[in-house]
Structures are given as C-alpha cells and as structure tokens.
C-alpha positions as CSV (number, residue, x, y, z in Angstrom):
1,M,-25.0,-39.0,38.2
2,A,-25.2,-35.8,40.3
3,S,-22.9,-33.0,39.3
4,T,-20.2,-31.8,41.7
5,K,-20.8,-28.5,43.5
6,Y,-17.5,-26.7,43.6
7,T,-16.6,-23.7,45.8
8,V,-15.5,-20.5,44.1
9,A,-11.9,-21.4,44.8
10,E,-12.3,-24.8,43.2
11,E,-14.0,-23.3,40.2
12,S,-11.1,-20.9,39.9
13,V,-8.7,-23.8,39.8
14,N,-10.9,-25.5,37.2
15,E,-10.7,-22.4,35.1
16,I,-6.9,-22.4,35.3
17,V,-6.9,-26.1,34.1
18,K,-9.3,-25.2,31.2
19,I,-7.1,-22.2,30.1
20,F,-4.0,-24.4,30.2
21,H,-5.7,-27.0,28.0
22,N,-7.1,-24.3,25.6
23,F,-3.5,-23.3,24.9
24,S,-1.6,-26.6,25.3
25,R,-3.8,-28.3,22.7
26,Q,-2.8,-26.0,19.8
27,H,0.0,-28.3,18.7
28,G,2.8,-30.6,19.9
29,D,2.3,-32.3,23.2
30,K,-1.4,-31.8,24.0
31,D,-0.8,-31.7,27.8
32,A,2.1,-29.3,27.8
33,L,2.7,-25.7,26.7
34,E,5.2,-25.1,23.9
35,K,7.0,-21.7,24.1
36,D,4.6,-20.0,21.6
37,E,1.5,-21.5,23.3
38,F,2.9,-20.2,26.6
39,G,3.4,-16.7,25.1
40,G,-0.1,-16.6,23.8
41,L,-1.5,-17.7,27.1
42,L,0.4,-14.9,29.0
43,K,-0.6,-12.2,26.5
44,N,-4.3,-13.2,26.3
45,E,-5.0,-14.5,29.8
46,A,-2.6,-12.6,32.0
47,P,-2.2,-9.2,30.3
48,E,-1.6,-7.3,33.6
49,F,1.1,-9.7,34.5
50,Y,2.5,-9.5,31.0
51,K,2.7,-5.7,31.5
52,Y,4.5,-6.2,34.8
53,M,7.0,-8.5,33.0
54,V,7.7,-5.9,30.3
55,K,8.0,-3.1,33.0
56,N,10.5,-5.2,35.0
57,N,12.5,-6.5,32.0
58,I,11.4,-10.1,32.5
59,S,11.2,-11.9,29.1
60,Q,8.8,-14.7,28.2
61,D,11.9,-16.8,27.6
62,D,13.3,-16.1,31.1
63,L,10.0,-17.0,32.7
64,F,9.7,-20.1,30.6
65,K,13.2,-21.2,31.5
66,K,12.6,-20.5,35.2
67,A,9.5,-22.6,35.3
68,N,10.8,-25.4,33.1
69,L,12.3,-27.5,35.8
70,N,13.1,-30.5,33.6
71,N,14.7,-28.3,30.9
72,N,12.7,-29.8,28.0
73,T,10.9,-27.9,25.3
74,S,7.6,-27.4,27.0
75,L,5.9,-26.7,30.4
76,E,3.8,-29.4,31.9
77,F,1.0,-28.5,34.2
78,P,3.0,-28.7,37.5
79,E,5.6,-26.3,35.9
80,F,2.9,-24.0,34.7
81,M,1.6,-23.8,38.3
82,L,4.9,-22.1,39.2
83,V,4.0,-19.4,36.8
84,I,0.5,-19.1,38.3
85,S,2.1,-18.7,41.7
86,M,4.2,-15.8,40.3
87,I,1.1,-14.2,38.9
88,A,-0.8,-14.7,42.2
89,I,2.1,-13.1,44.1
90,E,2.1,-10.1,41.8
91,M,-1.7,-9.8,42.1
92,H,-1.4,-9.9,45.9
93,E,1.2,-7.1,45.8
94,K,-1.0,-5.0,43.5
95,Y,-4.0,-5.6,45.9
96,H,-2.0,-4.1,48.8
97,Q,-0.8,-1.2,46.7
98,I,-4.5,-0.4,46.0
99,H,-6.0,-1.3,49.4
100,G,-3.1,-0.8,51.8
101,P,-1.3,-3.4,53.9
102,E,-4.5,-4.6,55.7
103,G,-6.9,-4.7,52.7
104,P,-10.0,-2.6,51.9
105,D,-11.2,-2.7,55.6
106,G,-7.8,-1.8,57.0
107,P,-6.8,1.7,58.3
108,E,-5.5,2.7,54.9
109,G,-8.2,1.0,52.8
110,P,-11.3,2.8,51.4
111,G,-13.7,0.8,53.6
112,H,-11.9,1.4,56.9
113,H,-14.2,0.9,59.9
114,G,-11.6,0.5,62.6
115,H,-12.0,-3.1,63.6
116,G,-8.3,-3.2,64.6
117,H,-6.9,-6.5,63.2
118,T,-4.0,-7.1,60.9
119,H,-3.3,-9.9,58.4
120,H,0.4,-9.8,59.5
121,H,1.8,-9.7,56.0
122,H,5.6,-9.3,55.8
123,H,6.8,-7.4,52.8
C-alpha cells in the first residue's frame, strides 16, 4: 500500500492530532484531555501562548471551561480545536506585530520591495 503524501498544512494538522493523543492517553478517557493533561499540553507544546495567558490573566481553568462546550470533565478533540484556534489567532497577531500589517514583504516589513498589495486584515 502506497503511503499518503501530505502537504505541509496537512502534516501540521497531523502533528496537532499526535500531540493531542500524546497527552490525552496519559489517564482517564484516552481520546479526551483531562484538566491536568490539558495544562501539561499547554505548558509543554504552547509555551508562548501560555505566557500570553499569564500576561493577560487568563487561567488554564478559564480556557478549559470556555472550550468545554458540553461541560463535562474533559476536552474532546473538537473542543480542543477551539483552543488551537485561539492559539492560531494569537500567533497571527504576533506575526503582524513583528512583520507589520502586510507581512514581511509589506511596506513595514523587513523584506519590503514595494509590490503594492494588501492582505486586507481588519484588526
């Protein structure tokens, strides 16, 4: 059987799935994150986002409750993806803080070469 050739984006999603399972399989439900597993995942796999949370007074418990749509004791994968969305949004904001509103090739980015287009981000 031939192996599947994934794009970089698809491989990134596969890595998220693997990381979720590395932490969710520690104890309890093997396909859901208990609170302590969730905390370990954040601290180990998203340390920059964890610093952002601390800086903005967002507790692990608050984030867990916000993502825990069915109000049980764990986060299933679809709920965990809400957290991934929050991390991605923060990474996107940080990207623009570093590279300017139009990215590294925009008028404020270090690689500016004046190609005159915008990404039309609304902040």
